[in-house]
Backbone as a printed PyTorch tensor [residue, N CA C, xyz], in Angstrom:
tensor([[[-171.3330,   -6.6070,  -15.1830],
         [-172.4870,   -7.2870,  -14.6140],
         [-173.2960,   -6.2600,  -13.8250]],

        [[-174.5850,   -6.2660,  -14.0090],
         [-175.4720,   -5.3090,  -13.3330],
         [-176.0140,   -5.9610,  -12.0530]],

        [[-175.9650,   -5.2260,  -10.9440],
         [-176.4580,   -5.7280,   -9.6540],
         [-177.9590,   -5.9850,   -9.7570]],

        [[-178.4360,   -7.1570,   -9.3090],
         [-179.8650,   -7.4640,   -9.4050],
         [-180.7320,   -6.6280,   -8.4500]],

        [[-180.1150,   -5.9710,   -7.4310],
         [-180.9020,   -5.1920,   -6.4690],
         [-180.9240,   -3.7050,   -6.8010]],

        [[-179.7570,   -3.1240,   -7.1150],
         [-179.7300,   -1.6650,   -7.3300],
         [-179.3800,   -1.2760,   -8.7660]],

        [[-179.0830,   -2.2640,   -9.6070],
         [-178.7460,   -2.0770,  -11.0210],
         [-177.4330,   -1.3390,  -11.2640]],

        [[-176.6460,   -1.2110,  -10.2390],
         [-175.3250,   -0.5820,  -10.3940],
         [-174.4380,   -1.5280,  -11.2090]],

        [[-173.5760,   -0.9650,  -12.0580],
         [-172.7830,   -1.8030,  -12.9610],
         [-171.4160,   -2.2030,  -12.4240]],

        [[-170.9640,   -1.6140,  -11.3400],
         [-169.6330,   -1.9390,  -10.8120],
         [-169.7510,   -2.9530,   -9.6850]],

        [[-168.9350,   -3.9970,   -9.7680],
         [-168.8950,   -5.0090,   -8.7240],
         [-167.4780,   -5.5540,   -8.6200]],

        [[-167.2810,   -6.3990,   -7.6380],
         [-165.9980,   -7.0960,   -7.5410],
         [-166.2830,   -8.5700,   -7.3260]],

        [[-165.3980,   -9.4080,   -7.8480],
         [-165.5370,  -10.8480,   -7.7020],
         [-164.9230,  -11.2320,   -6.3650]],

        [[-165.7430,  -11.8580,   -5.5080],
         [-165.3120,  -12.2510,   -4.1740],
         [-164.7550,  -13.6740,   -4.1870]],

        [[-165.3920,  -14.5490,   -4.9740],
         [-164.9780,  -15.9520,   -5.0290],
         [-165.2830,  -16.4800,   -6.4230]],

        [[-164.4370,  -17.3730,   -6.9050],
         [-164.6280,  -17.9580,   -8.2290],
         [-164.2320,  -19.4260,   -8.1540]],

        [[-165.0840,  -20.2950,   -8.6730],
         [-164.7450,  -21.7250,   -8.6590],
         [-165.3810,  -22.4400,   -9.8410]],

        [[-164.7670,  -23.5370,  -10.2130],
         [-165.2370,  -24.3510,  -11.3270],
         [-166.3900,  -25.2400,  -10.8600]],

        [[-167.4150,  -25.3760,  -11.7030],
         [-168.5490,  -26.2570,  -11.4080],
         [-168.8710,  -27.0890,  -12.6470]],

        [[-169.7600,  -28.0560,  -12.4980],
         [-170.1640,  -28.9390,  -13.5980],
         [-168.9580,  -29.5780,  -14.2760]],

        [[-168.0380,  -30.0810,  -13.4550],
         [-166.8210,  -30.7480,  -13.9500],
         [-166.0830,  -29.9030,  -14.9850]],

        [[-165.9370,  -28.6270,  -14.6780],
         [-165.2000,  -27.7310,  -15.5560],
         [-166.0320,  -27.1170,  -16.6600]],

        [[-167.3210,  -27.4110,  -16.7070],
         [-168.1850,  -26.8930,  -17.7630],
         [-168.6640,  -25.4740,  -17.5180]],

        [[-168.4400,  -24.9700,  -16.2990],
         [-168.8900,  -23.6170,  -15.9740],
         [-168.0420,  -23.0610,  -14.8390]],

        [[-168.1280,  -21.7480,  -14.6660],
         [-167.4570,  -21.0820,  -13.5530],
         [-168.5230,  -20.3640,  -12.7460]],

        [[-168.5070,  -20.5890,  -11.4250],
         [-169.4420,  -19.9240,  -10.5100],
         [-168.6840,  -18.7710,   -9.8650]],

        [[-169.2700,  -17.5960,   -9.9230],
         [-168.6220,  -16.4260,   -9.3410],
         [-169.5490,  -15.7800,   -8.3110]],

        [[-168.9980,  -15.4920,   -7.1190],
         [-169.7060,  -14.7010,   -6.1040],
         [-169.2360,  -13.2730,   -6.2890]],

        [[-170.1890,  -12.3730,   -6.4510],
         [-169.8610,  -10.9680,   -6.7000],
         [-170.4520,  -10.0960,   -5.5910]],

        [[-169.8000,   -8.9560,   -5.3790],
         [-170.3150,   -7.9810,   -4.4220],
         [-170.4650,   -6.6470,   -5.1350]],

        [[-171.6440,   -6.0780,   -5.0230],
         [-171.9260,   -4.7810,   -5.6410],
         [-171.1390,   -3.7110,   -4.8920]],

        [[-170.4800,   -2.8100,   -5.6110],
         [-169.6920,   -1.7580,   -4.9890],
         [-170.5560,   -0.5900,   -4.5100]],

        [[-171.8350,   -0.6040,   -4.9020],
         [-172.7360,    0.4650,   -4.4780],
         [-173.5340,    0.0630,   -3.2360]],

        [[-174.2880,   -1.0380,   -3.3110],
         [-175.1510,   -1.4410,   -2.1870],
         [-174.5050,   -2.5230,   -1.3090]],

        [[-173.3840,   -3.0760,   -1.7360],
         [-172.6020,   -4.0850,   -0.9970],
         [-173.3200,   -5.4200,   -0.7910]],

        [[-174.3730,   -5.6600,   -1.5610],
         [-175.0370,   -6.9620,   -1.4970],
         [-174.2990,   -7.9220,   -2.4200]],

        [[-174.4200,   -9.2120,   -2.1060],
         [-173.7270,  -10.2350,   -2.8960],
         [-174.7140,  -11.0120,   -3.7570]],

        [[-174.2190,  -11.4970,   -4.8810],
         [-175.0150,  -12.3180,   -5.7860],
         [-174.0940,  -13.2590,   -6.5370]],

        [[-174.6920,  -14.2890,   -7.1360],
         [-173.9250,  -15.3360,   -7.8220],
         [-174.2050,  -15.2720,   -9.3120]],

        [[-173.1490,  -15.4520,  -10.0940],
         [-173.2970,  -15.5660,  -11.5490],
         [-172.6050,  -16.8430,  -12.0090]],

        [[-173.0300,  -17.3370,  -13.1590],
         [-172.4160,  -18.5080,  -13.7730],
         [-171.9720,  -18.1470,  -15.1800]],

        [[-170.8080,  -18.6510,  -15.5300],
         [-170.2610,  -18.4020,  -16.8620],
         [-170.0810,  -19.7550,  -17.5470]],

        [[-170.6910,  -19.9080,  -18.7280],
         [-170.6170,  -21.1530,  -19.5000],
         [-170.2750,  -20.8340,  -20.9380]],

        [[-169.6720,  -21.8030,  -21.6030],
         [-169.4400,  -21.6640,  -23.0360],
         [-170.7710,  -21.8630,  -23.7320]],

        [[-171.0760,  -21.0070,  -24.6540],
         [-172.3290,  -21.1220,  -25.3960],
         [-172.2050,  -22.2640,  -26.3910]],

        [[-173.1920,  -23.1510,  -26.3730],
         [-173.1790,  -24.2770,  -27.3030],
         [-173.2510,  -23.7750,  -28.7360]],

        [[-172.4350,  -24.3870,  -29.5780],
         [-172.4950,  -24.0630,  -30.9890],
         [-173.7380,  -24.7120,  -31.5650]],

        [[-174.4740,  -23.9840,  -32.3190],
         [-175.6900,  -24.5140,  -32.9080],
         [-175.3810,  -25.4650,  -34.0540]],

        [[-176.0180,  -26.6040,  -34.0550],
         [-175.9010,  -27.5600,  -35.1500],
         [-177.1310,  -27.4450,  -36.0290]],

        [[-176.9320,  -27.5820,  -37.3150],
         [-178.0410,  -27.6300,  -38.2640],
         [-178.0570,  -29.0010,  -38.9200]],

        [[-179.2480,  -29.5490,  -39.0720],
         [-179.4100,  -30.8450,  -39.7220],
         [-180.0000,  -30.6210,  -41.1020]],

        [[-179.3140,  -31.1520,  -42.1050],
         [-179.8170,  -31.0750,  -43.4690],
         [-180.5760,  -32.3630,  -43.7350]],

        [[-181.8790,  -32.2240,  -43.9570],
         [-182.7500,  -33.3780,  -44.1510],
         [-182.5710,  -33.9540,  -45.5530]],

        [[-183.1400,  -35.1140,  -45.7820],
         [-183.0230,  -35.7770,  -47.0950],
         [-183.6060,  -34.9470,  -48.2270]],

        [[-184.6410,  -34.1590,  -47.9310],
         [-185.2620,  -33.3360,  -48.9760],
         [-184.5400,  -32.0030,  -49.1840]],

        [[-183.4170,  -31.8010,  -48.4700],
         [-182.6210,  -30.5940,  -48.6440],
         [-182.9470,  -29.4700,  -47.6810]],

        [[-184.0390,  -29.5920,  -46.9290],
         [-184.3720,  -28.5450,  -45.9650],
         [-183.4150,  -28.6160,  -44.7790]],

        [[-183.2720,  -27.4830,  -44.1200],
         [-182.3580,  -27.3820,  -42.9850],
         [-183.1620,  -27.0150,  -41.7510]],

        [[-182.8470,  -27.6750,  -40.6390],
         [-183.5020,  -27.3300,  -39.3840],
         [-182.5010,  -27.4470,  -38.2520]],

        [[-182.7400,  -26.7510,  -37.1430],
         [-181.8020,  -26.8190,  -36.0150],
         [-181.8020,  -28.2180,  -35.3970]],

        [[-180.6210,  -28.6380,  -34.9380],
         [-180.4950,  -29.9180,  -34.2370],
         [-181.2280,  -29.8060,  -32.9060]],

        [[-182.0280,  -30.8400,  -32.5900],
         [-182.7730,  -30.8750,  -31.3340],
         [-182.4510,  -32.1990,  -30.6420]],

        [[-181.7840,  -32.1080,  -29.5040],
         [-181.3750,  -33.3070,  -28.7700],
         [-182.5820,  -34.1810,  -28.4040]],

        [[-183.7040,  -33.5670,  -28.0850],
         [-184.8850,  -34.3310,  -27.6700],
         [-185.3580,  -35.2860,  -28.7670]],

        [[-185.1810,  -34.9060,  -30.0360],
         [-185.5520,  -35.8020,  -31.1340],
         [-184.6570,  -37.0370,  -31.1380]],

        [[-183.3770,  -36.8250,  -30.8960],
         [-182.4290,  -37.9390,  -30.8350],
         [-182.8020,  -38.8770,  -29.6930]],

        [[-183.0390,  -38.3210,  -28.5220],
         [-183.3850,  -39.1320,  -27.3470],
         [-184.7070,  -39.8700,  -27.5810]],

        [[-185.6790,  -39.1990,  -28.1970],
         [-186.9710,  -39.8280,  -28.4810],
         [-186.7940,  -41.0420,  -29.4070]],

        [[-185.9880,  -40.8950,  -30.4440],
         [-185.7240,  -42.0100,  -31.3500],
         [-185.0470,  -43.1740,  -30.6500]],

        [[-184.0890,  -42.8540,  -29.7710],
         [-183.4140,  -43.9020,  -29.0030],
         [-184.4080,  -44.6100,  -28.0810]],

        [[-185.2480,  -43.8460,  -27.4030],
         [-186.2170,  -44.4430,  -26.4790],
         [-187.2100,  -45.3460,  -27.1950]],

        [[-187.6270,  -44.9560,  -28.4010],
         [-188.5460,  -45.8030,  -29.1670],
         [-187.8710,  -47.1170,  -29.5440]],

        [[-186.6230,  -47.0410,  -29.9820],
         [-185.9040,  -48.2550,  -30.3610],
         [-185.6180,  -49.1340,  -29.1490]],

        [[-185.4190,  -48.5160,  -27.9930],
         [-185.0480,  -49.2540,  -26.7830],
         [-186.2510,  -49.5830,  -25.8880]],

        [[-187.4740,  -49.3380,  -26.3660],
         [-188.6740,  -49.6210,  -25.5670],
         [-188.7080,  -51.0890,  -25.1530]],

        [[-188.9710,  -51.3200,  -23.8720],
         [-189.0630,  -52.6720,  -23.2930],
         [-187.7700,  -53.4770,  -23.4120]],

        [[-186.6520,  -52.7980,  -23.4910],
         [-185.3460,  -53.4580,  -23.5100],
         [-184.6730,  -53.2070,  -22.1670]],

        [[-183.7500,  -54.0670,  -21.7470],
         [-183.0950,  -53.8970,  -20.4410],
         [-182.0030,  -52.8210,  -20.4760]],

        [[-182.4240,  -51.5830,  -20.6970],
         [-181.4900,  -50.4650,  -20.7930],
         [-181.9950,  -49.3540,  -19.8860]],

        [[-181.0780,  -48.7330,  -19.1260],
         [-181.4570,  -47.6800,  -18.1850],
         [-181.5060,  -46.3140,  -18.8700]],

        [[-182.1660,  -45.3780,  -18.1990],
         [-182.2050,  -43.9970,  -18.6980],
         [-180.8010,  -43.4120,  -18.7770]],

        [[-179.9610,  -43.8050,  -17.8450],
         [-178.5780,  -43.3120,  -17.8320],
         [-177.8350,  -43.7900,  -19.0840]],

        [[-178.0610,  -45.0380,  -19.4760],
         [-177.4220,  -45.5610,  -20.6900],
         [-177.9160,  -44.8240,  -21.9280]],

        [[-179.2080,  -44.4970,  -21.9720],
         [-179.7670,  -43.7410,  -23.0960],
         [-179.1020,  -42.3680,  -23.1560]],

        [[-178.9720,  -41.7110,  -22.0030],
         [-178.3430,  -40.3910,  -21.9580],
         [-176.8770,  -40.4650,  -22.3910]],

        [[-176.1910,  -41.5220,  -22.0040],
         [-174.7860,  -41.6960,  -22.3850],
         [-174.6600,  -41.8680,  -23.8950]],

        [[-175.5200,  -42.6970,  -24.4690],
         [-175.5000,  -42.9140,  -25.9220],
         [-175.7980,  -41.6050,  -26.6450]],

        [[-176.8070,  -40.8820,  -26.1800],
         [-177.1600,  -39.6010,  -26.8000],
         [-175.9880,  -38.6280,  -26.7070]],

        [[-175.3160,  -38.6090,  -25.5930],
         [-174.1500,  -37.7390,  -25.4210],
         [-173.0220,  -38.0860,  -26.3720]],

        [[-172.7650,  -39.3870,  -26.5410],
         [-171.6990,  -39.8190,  -27.4640],
         [-172.0310,  -39.4480,  -28.9030]],

        [[-173.2720,  -39.6990,  -29.2900],
         [-173.7040,  -39.3670,  -30.6540],
         [-173.5700,  -37.8640,  -30.8740]],

        [[-174.0590,  -37.0830,  -29.9200],
         [-174.0120,  -35.6280,  -30.0460],
         [-172.5740,  -35.1180,  -30.1240]],

        [[-171.6770,  -35.6810,  -29.3290],
         [-170.2740,  -35.2540,  -29.3590],
         [-169.6570,  -35.5170,  -30.7340]],

        [[-169.9390,  -36.6860,  -31.3000],
         [-169.4070,  -37.0010,  -32.6410],
         [-169.9800,  -36.0490,  -33.6930]],

        [[-171.2550,  -35.7380,  -33.5830],
         [-171.8880,  -34.8360,  -34.5390],
         [-171.3050,  -33.4340,  -34.4300]],

        [[-171.0350,  -32.9580,  -33.2310],
         [-170.4520,  -31.6280,  -33.0400],
         [-169.0580,  -31.5430,  -33.6490]],

        [[-168.3110,  -32.6290,  -33.5700],
         [-166.9670,  -32.6460,  -34.1680],
         [-167.0280,  -32.5820,  -35.6890]],

        [[-168.1320,  -33.0460,  -36.2620],
         [-168.2610,  -33.0490,  -37.7250],
         [-168.5540,  -31.6620,  -38.2770]],

        [[-169.0170,  -30.7580,  -37.4280],
         [-169.2090,  -29.4010,  -37.9080],
         [-170.5690,  -28.8340,  -37.6310]],

        [[-170.7330,  -27.5920,  -38.0220],
         [-172.0050,  -26.9370,  -37.7120],
         [-173.1730,  -27.4270,  -38.5710]],

        [[-172.8760,  -28.0620,  -39.7030],
         [-173.9480,  -28.6130,  -40.5410],
         [-173.7170,  -30.1030,  -40.7280]],

        [[-174.7250,  -30.8730,  -40.3850],
         [-174.6560,  -32.3290,  -40.5120],
         [-175.8910,  -32.7920,  -41.2690]],

        [[-175.7940,  -33.9710,  -41.8550],
         [-176.9530,  -34.5130,  -42.5670],
         [-177.7200,  -35.4590,  -41.6520]],

        [[-178.9810,  -35.6600,  -41.9640],
         [-179.7910,  -36.5960,  -41.1830],
         [-179.2240,  -38.0120,  -41.3240]],

        [[-178.5760,  -38.2990,  -42.4690],
         [-177.9430,  -39.6100,  -42.6550],
         [-176.7970,  -39.8010,  -41.6670]],

        [[-176.0130,  -38.7480,  -41.4280],
         [-174.9220,  -38.8400,  -40.4580],
         [-175.4590,  -39.1010,  -39.0580]],

        [[-176.5580,  -38.4550,  -38.7140],
         [-177.1890,  -38.6820,  -37.4070],
         [-177.6070,  -40.1450,  -37.3000]],

        [[-178.2970,  -40.6530,  -38.3160],
         [-178.7700,  -42.0390,  -38.3060],
         [-177.6400,  -43.0450,  -38.1970]],

        [[-176.5660,  -42.8250,  -38.9330],
         [-175.4290,  -43.7510,  -38.8960],
         [-174.7540,  -43.7580,  -37.5260]],

        [[-174.6360,  -42.5880,  -36.9060],
         [-174.0380,  -42.5280,  -35.5670],
         [-174.9110,  -43.2570,  -34.5520]],

        [[-176.2300,  -43.0870,  -34.6600],
         [-177.1470,  -43.7760,  -33.7460],
         [-177.0540,  -45.2850,  -33.9600]],

        [[-177.0450,  -45.7200,  -35.2020],
         [-176.9340,  -47.1490,  -35.4910],
         [-175.6500,  -47.7460,  -34.9110]],

        [[-174.5410,  -47.0350,  -35.0500],
         [-173.2610,  -47.5290,  -34.5260],
         [-173.3310,  -47.7200,  -33.0050]],

        [[-173.9480,  -46.7720,  -32.3210],
         [-174.0540,  -46.8750,  -30.8640],
         [-175.0360,  -47.9680,  -30.4380]],

        [[-176.1660,  -48.0770,  -31.1480],
         [-177.1530,  -49.1060,  -30.7980],
         [-176.6090,  -50.5070,  -31.0540]],

        [[-175.7880,  -50.6500,  -32.0680],
         [-175.2050,  -51.9600,  -32.3680],
         [-174.3860,  -52.4530,  -31.1850]],

        [[-173.6790,  -51.5310,  -30.5080],
         [-172.8720,  -51.8900,  -29.3350],
         [-173.7290,  -52.1030,  -28.0930]],

        [[-174.8290,  -51.3400,  -27.9830],
         [-175.6360,  -51.3690,  -26.7600],
         [-176.6720,  -52.4900,  -26.7390]],

        [[-177.4590,  -52.6140,  -27.8120],
         [-178.5590,  -53.5740,  -27.8180],
         [-178.9190,  -53.8960,  -29.2710]],

        [[-178.6970,  -55.1380,  -29.6730],
         [-178.8880,  -55.4940,  -31.0740],
         [-180.3570,  -55.5270,  -31.4980]],

        [[-181.2650,  -55.7980,  -30.5670],
         [-182.6910,  -55.7590,  -30.9080],
         [-183.0900,  -54.3140,  -31.2170]],

        [[-182.6270,  -53.3920,  -30.3820],
         [-182.9060,  -51.9720,  -30.6220],
         [-182.2590,  -51.5190,  -31.9300]],

        [[-181.0870,  -52.0540,  -32.2220],
         [-180.4070,  -51.7310,  -33.4790],
         [-181.2870,  -52.1050,  -34.6770]],

        [[-181.8550,  -53.3090,  -34.6530],
         [-182.7000,  -53.7640,  -35.7680],
         [-183.9760,  -52.9270,  -35.8400]],

        [[-184.5460,  -52.5780,  -34.6930],
         [-185.7400,  -51.7200,  -34.6910],
         [-185.4340,  -50.3740,  -35.3450]],

        [[-184.3350,  -49.7670,  -34.9310],
         [-183.9700,  -48.4520,  -35.4740],
         [-183.6330,  -48.5610,  -36.9560]],

        [[-182.8980,  -49.6130,  -37.3160],
         [-182.5140,  -49.8130,  -38.7170],
         [-183.7450,  -50.0030,  -39.5970]],

        [[-184.7720,  -50.6590,  -39.0650],
         [-185.9680,  -50.9050,  -39.8780],
         [-186.6470,  -49.5990,  -40.2830]],

        [[-186.5850,  -48.5950,  -39.4190],
         [-187.1590,  -47.2970,  -39.7530],
         [-186.1690,  -46.4790,  -40.5680]],

        [[-184.9220,  -46.4180,  -40.0990],
         [-183.9050,  -45.5950,  -40.7540],
         [-183.6320,  -46.0530,  -42.1870]],

        [[-183.5380,  -47.3690,  -42.3620],
         [-183.2390,  -47.9130,  -43.6890],
         [-184.5010,  -48.2370,  -44.4850]],

        [[-185.6510,  -47.9150,  -43.9130],
         [-186.9330,  -48.0630,  -44.5960],
         [-187.1810,  -49.4910,  -45.0990]],

        [[-187.1300,  -50.4590,  -44.1640],
         [-187.3770,  -51.8470,  -44.5340],
         [-188.7950,  -51.9790,  -45.0850]],

        [[-188.9350,  -52.6820,  -46.2190],
         [-190.2260,  -52.8670,  -46.8580],
         [-190.6810,  -54.3250,  -46.8370]],

        [[-189.7240,  -55.2450,  -46.7390],
         [-190.0460,  -56.6740,  -46.8090],
         [-189.3060,  -57.4280,  -45.7210]],

        [[-189.7350,  -58.6500,  -45.4850],
         [-189.0890,  -59.5070,  -44.4950],
         [-187.6290,  -59.7570,  -44.8790]],

        [[-187.3600,  -59.8140,  -46.1600],
         [-185.9880,  -60.0600,  -46.6170],
         [-185.0380,  -58.9410,  -46.1670]],

        [[-185.5530,  -57.7230,  -45.9860],
         [-184.7210,  -56.6250,  -45.4810],
         [-184.2630,  -56.9240,  -44.0550]],

        [[-185.1760,  -57.4560,  -43.2400],
         [-184.8230,  -57.8380,  -41.8710],
         [-183.8250,  -58.9880,  -41.8850]],

        [[-184.0720,  -59.9790,  -42.7320],
         [-183.1790,  -61.1350,  -42.8220],
         [-181.7610,  -60.7130,  -43.1950]],

        [[-181.6540,  -59.8070,  -44.1610],
         [-180.3420,  -59.3280,  -44.6080],
         [-179.6080,  -58.6310,  -43.4540]],

        [[-180.3060,  -57.7670,  -42.7280],
         [-179.6820,  -57.0300,  -41.6240],
         [-179.2830,  -57.9710,  -40.4910]],

        [[-180.1630,  -58.9240,  -40.1630],
         [-179.8340,  -59.9040,  -39.1200],
         [-178.6530,  -60.7700,  -39.5400]],

        [[-178.6090,  -61.1380,  -40.8030],
         [-177.4890,  -61.9270,  -41.3140],
         [-176.1710,  -61.1970,  -41.1340]],

        [[-176.1670,  -59.9070,  -41.4150],
         [-174.9410,  -59.1280,  -41.2340],
         [-174.5570,  -59.0300,  -39.7550]],

        [[-175.5520,  -58.8710,  -38.8770],
         [-175.2790,  -58.8200,  -37.4440],
         [-174.6990,  -60.1350,  -36.9410]],

        [[-175.3310,  -61.2400,  -37.3290],
         [-174.8760,  -62.5530,  -36.8770],
         [-173.5030,  -62.8940,  -37.4380]],

        [[-173.2460,  -62.4940,  -38.6560],
         [-171.9600,  -62.7550,  -39.2910],
         [-170.8260,  -62.0670,  -38.5360]],

        [[-171.0460,  -60.8580,  -38.0820],
         [-170.0230,  -60.1040,  -37.3540],
         [-169.8690,  -60.5950,  -35.9270]],

        [[-170.9310,  -61.1920,  -35.3750],
         [-170.9100,  -61.6210,  -33.9840],
         [-170.2160,  -62.9690,  -33.7890]],

        [[-170.4240,  -63.9000,  -34.7270],
         [-169.8640,  -65.2460,  -34.5410],
         [-168.4320,  -65.2990,  -35.0730]],

        [[-167.5220,  -65.9140,  -34.2870],
         [-166.1400,  -66.0270,  -34.7240],
         [-166.0350,  -67.0130,  -35.8920]],

        [[-165.0100,  -66.8150,  -36.6930],
         [-164.8000,  -67.7040,  -37.8410],
         [-164.5040,  -69.1200,  -37.3380]],

        [[-165.1190,  -70.1070,  -37.9870],
         [-164.9100,  -71.5050,  -37.5830],
         [-163.6460,  -72.0270,  -38.2180]],

        [[-162.7950,  -72.7160,  -37.4350],
         [-161.5740,  -73.2580,  -38.0120],
         [-161.8990,  -74.4050,  -38.9820]],

        [[-161.1460,  -74.4810,  -40.0450],
         [-161.3550,  -75.5470,  -41.0330],
         [-160.6980,  -76.8270,  -40.5540]],

        [[-161.3570,  -77.9350,  -40.8260],
         [-160.8100,  -79.2360,  -40.4520],
         [-159.7210,  -79.6290,  -41.4570]],

        [[-158.6210,  -80.2090,  -40.9590],
         [-157.5350,  -80.6670,  -41.8270],
         [-157.8290,  -82.0560,  -42.3310]],

        [[-157.3830,  -82.3050,  -43.5230],
         [-157.6000,  -83.6580,  -44.1110],
         [-156.3170,  -84.4180,  -44.1110]]])
């Protein structure tokens, strides 16, 4: 590490502690030449994800696109920014486990799974774009599947 004041390369670590719930290490260093102290942070470098689009092109994964899509689906719904961030984090964690290259379909399916649990109106909004609904019957079919999974099976009457 190079001293920010004198550019000397030799230093010693005076203090080291975990920060960001274990996501980084904060180190206090002292320059062995000028004896001034400075702080450094050590973090694991995020692995880059690539998204393979439907047309076969590849582009880097951008979290802001995911959050933007969630916010559009959740517009005017009783959901907090913290809940949006949590959903985005869960989706991103699942995508990272799938590997360095993911398809846009995998992204969409993960978002749909999370929205189904969080807000069913937002789920239908997102599904209408993701699944490219063209007719009212597309909405009816999706709502039918949602309602079918939500309502418990009715017991049959005995004769």
